[in-house]
C-alpha positions as CSV (number, residue, x, y, z in Angstrom):
1,M,13.2,27.1,-16.8
2,S,10.0,28.7,-15.0
3,S,9.0,26.1,-12.3
4,S,5.3,26.2,-13.8
5,C,7.4,24.6,-17.1
6,K,9.5,21.6,-15.0
7,Y,6.6,20.2,-13.6
8,R,4.8,20.0,-17.0
9,L,8.1,18.8,-18.1
10,Y,8.0,16.1,-15.0
11,L,4.1,15.3,-15.9
12,N,5.3,15.0,-19.9
13,Q,8.1,12.5,-19.0
14,L,5.8,10.1,-16.9
15,L,3.3,9.7,-19.5
16,E,5.7,9.4,-21.9
17,T,7.5,7.0,-19.3
18,L,4.3,5.0,-18.8
19,N,3.2,5.0,-22.4
20,E,6.6,2.7,-23.5
21,R,5.8,0.8,-20.5
22,C,2.5,-0.6,-22.2
23,I,0.4,1.5,-20.6
24,K,-2.0,2.9,-22.6
25,I,-2.1,6.9,-22.1
26,N,-5.7,8.5,-22.6
27,R,-4.5,12.7,-23.5
28,D,-8.1,13.4,-21.7
29,T,-7.6,16.2,-18.8
30,V,-10.6,17.1,-17.2
31,N,-10.8,19.8,-14.4
32,P,-14.4,19.8,-12.5
33,E,-15.5,22.7,-10.7
34,T,-16.9,21.5,-7.3
35,P,-19.0,23.3,-4.8
36,W,-15.1,24.4,-3.3
37,G,-14.0,25.8,-6.0
38,F,-11.2,24.3,-8.8
39,P,-9.0,21.4,-7.7
40,S,-5.5,22.3,-7.7
41,S,-4.6,20.7,-11.2
42,P,-6.2,19.4,-13.9
43,I,-6.8,15.8,-14.0
44,H,-5.2,13.8,-16.5
45,I,-6.9,10.1,-17.3
46,A,-4.7,7.2,-18.2
47,E,-5.9,3.9,-19.2
48,L,-4.2,0.2,-18.6
49,P,-4.2,-2.3,-21.2
50,S,-6.4,-4.1,-19.3
51,G,-9.1,-1.4,-19.3
52,V,-8.4,-0.1,-15.8
53,R,-8.8,3.6,-15.6
54,F,-7.2,5.7,-13.9
55,A,-6.7,9.5,-12.9
56,F,-3.7,12.1,-11.5
57,L,-4.1,14.6,-9.8
58,A,-0.7,16.8,-8.8
59,R,-1.8,17.6,-5.5
60,H,0.6,20.8,-5.0
61,G,-0.4,22.3,-8.3
62,D,1.0,22.2,-12.0
63,S,3.7,24.3,-11.1
64,H,3.9,23.2,-7.1
65,Q,2.2,26.4,-6.3
66,H,0.3,25.4,-3.4
67,S,2.0,25.1,0.3
68,P,0.9,21.8,2.3
69,S,-1.7,24.6,3.9
70,E,-2.9,25.7,1.0
71,V,-4.0,22.7,-1.2
72,P,-7.9,22.3,-1.6
73,V,-8.3,19.1,-0.4
74,R,-12.2,19.0,-0.2
75,A,-12.3,20.4,-4.0
76,N,-9.8,17.8,-4.8
77,I,-12.0,15.0,-3.3
78,A,-14.9,16.3,-4.6
79,A,-13.8,16.3,-8.4
80,L,-12.3,13.2,-8.2
81,K,-15.5,11.7,-6.7
82,H,-17.1,13.8,-9.4
83,I,-15.2,11.7,-12.4
84,G,-15.7,8.6,-11.0
85,V,-12.7,7.5,-9.0
86,Q,-13.4,5.2,-6.0
87,A,-10.3,4.9,-4.6
88,I,-7.0,6.9,-3.9
89,V,-3.1,6.2,-4.3
90,A,-1.1,9.2,-2.8
91,F,2.5,9.3,-2.8
92,S,5.1,11.8,-2.0
93,A,8.7,12.7,-2.7
94,V,10.9,11.3,0.0
95,G,14.4,11.1,-2.0
96,S,16.8,8.3,-2.1
97,L,19.7,7.1,-0.1
98,R,20.9,5.5,-3.9
99,E,23.1,7.6,-5.9
100,E,21.3,6.4,-9.1
101,I,18.6,8.0,-8.2
102,A,19.0,11.5,-8.6
103,P,16.8,14.3,-7.7
104,G,13.6,14.4,-9.7
105,D,13.7,11.0,-11.4
106,F,10.5,9.1,-10.7
107,V,10.5,5.5,-9.9
108,I,8.0,2.8,-10.6
109,P,8.8,-0.6,-8.3
110,S,8.5,-3.7,-10.1
111,G,7.5,-7.2,-8.8
């Protein structure tokens, strides 16, 4: 499986998992061009049952093609601003010391 397919699979699994947990998935995807070019990946938009919308942007690209120094930060911020994003929450993969959490697992904390 190519790296690109692997990351798309992870994104699809994430969207399906969120959908199973009562988050309505709006399958809209946008890719706005900015004065700094396109963002590092298309932006996927979802909506919580409460009506709150959120956007997901793969900072290093759908196939993780951008190294940290190559991430088009200005284009990413401008694209998110263009679609109306008001706050950004960024997270990273740092690993786990728990054996039951394997590499590639996506964990959503509860409570």
